[in-house]
C-alpha positions in Angstrom: -17.5 70.3 -24.2 -17.2 67.9 -21.3 -14.3 65.6 -20.6 -16.3 62.6 -21.8 -16.9 63.9 -25.4 -14.8 62.3 -28.0 -13.0 64.3 -30.7 -15.6 63.3 -33.4 -18.5 64.5 -31.2 -16.6 67.7 -30.4 -16.2 68.4 -34.1 -19.9 67.8 -34.6 -20.8 70.2 -31.9 -18.5 72.8 -33.6 -20.5 72.2 -36.8 -23.7 72.6 -34.9 -22.5 75.9 -33.5 -21.9 77.1 -37.1 -25.3 76.0 -38.2 -26.9 77.8 -35.2 -24.9 81.0 -36.0 -26.2 81.0 -39.6 -29.8 80.7 -38.4 -29.8 82.7 -35.2 -32.2 85.6 -35.1 -34.2 84.4 -38.1 -37.9 83.8 -37.5 -38.8 80.1 -37.6 -35.2 78.9 -37.4 -35.7 76.2 -34.7 -37.1 73.5 -36.9 -34.5 73.9 -39.7 -31.7 73.9 -37.1 -33.1 70.7 -35.6 -33.3 69.0 -39.0 -29.6 69.9 -39.7 -28.6 68.8 -36.2 -30.4 65.4 -36.6 -28.7 64.9 -40.0 -25.3 65.7 -38.3 -25.8 63.5 -35.2 -28.3 60.9 -36.5 -30.7 61.8 -33.7 -31.4 64.6 -31.1 -30.0 63.5 -27.7 -30.6 65.8 -24.8 -27.1 67.4 -25.1 -27.8 68.4 -28.7 -31.2 69.8 -27.8 -29.6 71.8 -25.0 -27.0 73.2 -27.4 -29.7 74.2 -29.8 -31.8 75.9 -27.0 -28.8 77.8 -25.7 -27.6 78.8 -29.2 -31.0 80.0 -30.4 -31.9 81.4 -26.9 -35.1 79.4 -26.7 -36.2 77.3 -23.7 -35.1 73.7 -23.8 -38.7 72.7 -23.3 -39.5 74.3 -26.7 -36.8 72.3 -28.4 -37.9 69.1 -26.7 -41.6 69.8 -27.5 -40.8 70.1 -31.2 -38.6 67.0 -31.1 -41.3 64.9 -29.6 -44.2 66.4 -31.6 -42.9 65.8 -35.1 -42.4 62.2 -36.2 -39.4 63.0 -38.3 -37.4 63.9 -35.3 -35.9 61.1 -33.1 -34.4 61.1 -29.7 -32.8 57.7 -30.1 -30.2 56.6 -32.7 -31.7 55.0 -35.8 -30.3 52.0 -37.6 -28.4 52.1 -40.9 -31.6 50.8 -42.5 -34.8 52.5 -41.3 -37.8 50.3 -42.0 -41.3 52.0 -41.9 -44.4 49.8 -42.4 -47.4 51.7 -43.4 -50.5 51.1 -41.2 -52.8 53.4 -43.1 -56.3 52.1 -43.8 -55.5 50.5 -47.2 -52.3 48.9 -46.0 -53.8 47.8 -42.7 -56.8 46.0 -44.3 -54.4 44.2 -46.7 -52.2 42.7 -43.9 -49.7 45.4 -42.9 -50.0 44.6 -39.2 -49.0 41.0 -39.9 -46.0 42.2 -41.9 -45.0 44.5 -39.1 -45.4 41.8 -36.5 -43.2 39.4 -38.5 -40.5 41.9 -39.0 -40.4 42.7 -35.3 -40.2 39.0 -34.6 -37.5 38.5 -37.2 -35.4 41.4 -36.0 -36.1 40.7 -32.3 -37.1 44.3 -31.6 -40.3 46.2 -31.0 -41.7 49.0 -33.0 -39.7 52.2 -32.3 -36.5 50.3 -31.5 -33.2 49.7 -33.2 -31.4 46.4 -33.3 -28.4 46.0 -31.0 -26.0 45.9 -33.9 -27.4 49.3 -35.2 -28.3 47.8 -38.6 -32.2 48.1 -38.5 -34.8 50.4 -37.0 -38.4 49.4 -37.2 -41.3 51.9 -37.1 -45.0 52.0 -38.1 -46.2 55.0 -40.0 -49.5 56.3 -41.3 -50.3 56.7 -45.0 -47.3 57.3 -47.2 -49.4 58.0 -50.3 -48.9 54.7 -52.1 -52.3 53.2 -51.3 -52.6 51.5 -54.8 -49.5 49.4 -53.8 -50.9 48.4 -50.4 -49.5 47.0 -48.2 -46.4 49.1 -48.3 -43.1 49.6 -46.4 -40.1 51.8 -46.9 -36.5 51.1 -46.2 -34.6 54.3 -46.1 -37.3 55.9 -48.2 -37.2 53.2 -50.9 -40.8 52.1 -51.4 -41.8 48.4 -51.5 -45.4 47.6 -52.4 -47.8 44.8 -52.8 -46.1 43.0 -50.0 -46.7 39.7 -48.3 -45.2 38.6 -45.1 -42.8 36.4 -47.1 -41.8 39.1 -49.6 -41.2 41.6 -46.8 -39.1 39.1 -44.9 -37.0 38.4 -48.1 -36.4 42.1 -48.7 -35.1 42.6 -45.1 -32.9 39.5 -45.5 -31.4 41.1 -48.6 -30.6 44.3 -46.6 -29.0 42.1 -43.9 -26.8 40.4 -46.5 -25.8 43.8 -47.8 -24.9 45.0 -44.4 -22.8 41.9 -43.7 -21.0 42.4 -47.0 -20.3 46.1 -46.1 -18.9 45.0 -42.7 -16.7 42.3 -44.3 -15.4 44.8 -46.9 -14.3 47.1 -44.1 -12.4 44.5 -42.2 
């Protein structure tokens, strides 16, 4: 590890080395290793991708290609609360774009970004299979349906209050 790596990151890289060692040589090991690495680090920055490539003896371009192809992988840190607004057909025609636009305005971020405080990430997704509840969003995989702009805004306000309580409890 380089001089600029903190002890916590160094420990995470040691864990990643163990994960790689368990999977090395097994066919199809790249994606499972990447999932475990993302769970460990919260995202897949270049240095993590490079460690995976080196450990599994695959080209870095292959790791990067998988990371950017599959939507479940992220190269940027995500917020504590990951908001996904469904823009599938049923949700879209029932106003999901208006909900997404309002949440982006409310959080002062664009789709694909994370708030500066690291509390929220906002993404658009395609059908999540809850068309009967359209329009739908998820927050950390908790499904919220039959939304309006107002109800979506209220839900996010509740998460913000929860985050503030957690911060105050840790002071």
